[in-house]
C-alpha positions in Angstrom: -58.8 -28.0 -145.0 -59.7 -28.2 -148.6 -62.8 -30.1 -149.8 -60.5 -32.7 -151.4 -58.7 -33.3 -148.1 -62.0 -33.7 -146.3 -63.1 -36.2 -149.0 -59.8 -38.1 -148.6 -60.2 -38.2 -144.8 -63.7 -39.6 -145.3 -62.4 -42.2 -147.7 -59.5 -43.1 -145.4 -61.7 -43.4 -142.4 -64.1 -45.7 -144.2 -61.4 -48.2 -145.4 -61.2 -50.1 -142.2 -65.0 -50.3 -142.0 -64.8 -51.5 -145.7 -62.3 -54.2 -144.7 -64.6 -55.4 -141.9 -67.6 -55.3 -144.2 -65.9 -57.4 -146.8 -65.2 -60.0 -144.1 -68.8 -59.8 -142.9 -70.1 -60.1 -146.5 -68.0 -63.2 -147.0 -69.4 -64.7 -143.8 -73.0 -64.0 -144.7 -75.0 -66.3 -147.0 -75.8 -64.4 -150.1 -76.3 -60.9 -148.6 -79.1 -58.9 -150.1 -78.8 -55.2 -150.8 -81.1 -54.4 -147.9 -78.7 -56.3 -145.5 -75.8 -54.4 -146.9 -77.5 -51.0 -146.7 -78.6 -51.7 -143.1 -75.0 -52.5 -142.2 -73.8 -49.4 -144.0 -76.2 -47.2 -142.1 -75.1 -48.6 -138.7 -71.5 -48.2 -139.5 -72.0 -44.8 -141.1 -73.9 -43.3 -138.2 -71.3 -44.5 -135.7 -68.4 -43.4 -137.9 -70.0 -39.9 -138.2 -70.6 -39.5 -134.4 -67.1 -40.5 -133.2 -65.1 -37.7 -134.9 -67.4 -35.2 -133.2 -66.7 -36.7 -129.8 -63.0 -36.6 -130.5 -63.3 -33.0 -131.8 -65.1 -31.9 -128.6 -62.3 -33.5 -126.5 -59.7 -31.8 -128.6 -61.4 -28.4 -128.4 -61.4 -28.7 -124.6 -57.6 -29.1 -124.7 -56.9 -26.8 -127.6 -55.9 -23.7 -125.6 -53.1 -25.6 -124.0 -51.5 -26.9 -127.1 -52.1 -24.2 -129.7 -48.3 -23.6 -130.3 -47.7 -27.2 -131.5 -51.2 -28.2 -132.7 -49.9 -29.0 -136.3 -47.5 -31.5 -134.8 -50.3 -33.2 -132.9 -52.3 -33.5 -136.1 -49.3 -34.8 -138.0 -48.4 -37.4 -135.3 -52.0 -38.6 -134.9 -52.6 -38.9 -138.6 -49.2 -40.5 -139.2 -49.7 -43.0 -136.3 -53.2 -43.9 -137.4 -51.9 -44.3 -141.0 -49.1 -46.6 -139.9 -51.5 -48.6 -137.7 -53.9 -49.1 -140.6 -51.1 -50.1 -142.9 -49.8 -52.7 -140.4 -53.3 -53.9 -139.8 -53.8 -54.3 -143.5 -50.6 -56.3 -143.8 -51.2 -58.9 -141.1 -53.8 -61.6 -141.4 -57.0 -61.1 -139.4 -57.8 -64.3 -137.5 -61.2 -63.0 -136.3 -62.4 -62.7 -139.9 -61.1 -66.2 -140.8 -62.9 -67.6 -137.7 -66.1 -65.7 -138.6 -66.0 -66.9 -142.2 -65.7 -70.5 -141.1 -68.5 -70.2 -138.5 -71.7 -72.0 -139.2 -73.7 -69.1 -137.7 -72.4 -65.8 -139.0 -73.2 -62.9 -136.7 -74.7 -59.9 -138.4 -77.3 -58.8 -136.0 -77.7 -55.1 -135.0 -75.4 -55.3 -131.9 -72.7 -57.3 -133.6 -72.7 -54.8 -136.4 -72.7 -51.8 -133.9 -69.8 -53.3 -131.9 -67.8 -53.8 -135.1 -68.8 -50.3 -136.3 -67.6 -48.8 -133.1 -64.3 -50.8 -133.2 -63.6 -49.5 -136.7 -64.5 -45.9 -135.7 -61.9 -45.4 -133.0 -59.5 -43.9 -135.6 -62.3 -41.5 -136.6 -62.4 -40.3 -132.9 -58.7 -39.7 -133.0 -59.1 -37.8 -136.3 -61.7 -35.6 -134.5 -59.1 -34.8 -131.8 -56.6 -33.8 -134.5 -59.1 -31.8 -136.4 -60.0 -29.7 -133.3 -56.6 -28.0 -133.8 -57.4 -27.0 -137.4 -59.8 -24.5 -138.9 -62.4 -27.0 -140.1 -66.1 -27.4 -139.8 -66.5 -30.7 -137.9 -70.1 -31.2 -139.0 -69.1 -31.3 -142.6 -66.2 -33.7 -141.9 -68.4 -36.0 -139.8 -71.1 -36.0 -142.5 -68.5 -36.8 -145.2 -67.0 -39.6 -143.1 -70.4 -41.0 -142.4 -71.5 -41.0 -146.0 -68.2 -42.5 -147.2 -68.5 -45.2 -144.6 -72.2 -45.9 -145.5 -71.1 -46.3 -149.2 -68.0 -48.3 -148.5 -69.6 -50.7 -146.0 -72.6 -51.3 -148.3 -70.2 -52.0 -151.2 -68.0 -54.1 -148.9 -70.9 -56.4 -147.8 -72.1 -56.9 -151.4 -68.6 -57.6 -152.7 -67.6 -59.7 -149.7 -68.6 -63.0 -151.3 -66.6 -62.2 -154.5 -63.5 -60.5 -153.1 -63.0 -62.2 -149.8 -60.7 -60.5 -147.3 -57.9 -59.7 -149.7 -59.5 -56.5 -151.1 -60.5 -55.3 -147.7 -56.9 -55.5 -146.4 -55.6 -53.6 -149.5 -58.2 -50.9 -148.9 -57.0 -50.5 -145.3 -53.4 -50.1 -146.5 -54.4 -47.4 -149.0 -56.4 -45.6 -146.4 -53.4 -45.6 -144.0 -51.2 -44.2 -146.8 -53.7 -41.4 -147.4 -53.8 -40.4 -143.7 -50.0 -40.2 -143.6 -50.0 -38.0 -146.7 -52.6 -35.7 -145.2 -50.6 -35.5 -142.0 -47.5 -34.6 -143.9 -49.4 -32.0 -145.9 -50.8 -30.3 -142.8 -47.3 -30.1 -141.3 -45.8 -28.9 -144.5 -48.4 -26.2 -144.9 -48.0 -25.0 -141.4 -44.2 -24.9 -141.4 -44.3 -23.2 -144.9 -46.6 -20.5 -143.6 -44.5 -20.0 -140.5 -41.3 -19.8 -142.5 
């Protein structure tokens, strides 16, 4: 995987966390930078750990699926991309309820649960990356740093942008994952042919 592809994966994995952060930022009363950075750290650490867990699971199964590993990566990335695009197109009732709540929840555990929920796709990416020649530590670090940055920005921009920008970011992230999946499949089929 090229450095650009790794950076694009990091960005794509951070878009759903960004969407959630924009919603959280809209629900918070005038979030300070320290609040945004704290949320970014929580999300970033969780988002960096989950692809490693997925990678370990994928490595355990890699000897059984070596002949069609490129198809697995393609299907996982494509399915996650489509899922992110569909999630970005439909309204999120939870964010609307949270924005109208008198007591917005942004404590550690609420942020950690939200961070974990948005990192399930990163775990699936880790499974797909187990079948490729890639250093998972570098990918996990890039995903974590991208998420830290995007969540911090999302919290700070939440008041201004509302949920619209977050949803568009999720759609873009999904499209990026589909493109990367197609690229992996194309490169493998081209090398085999």
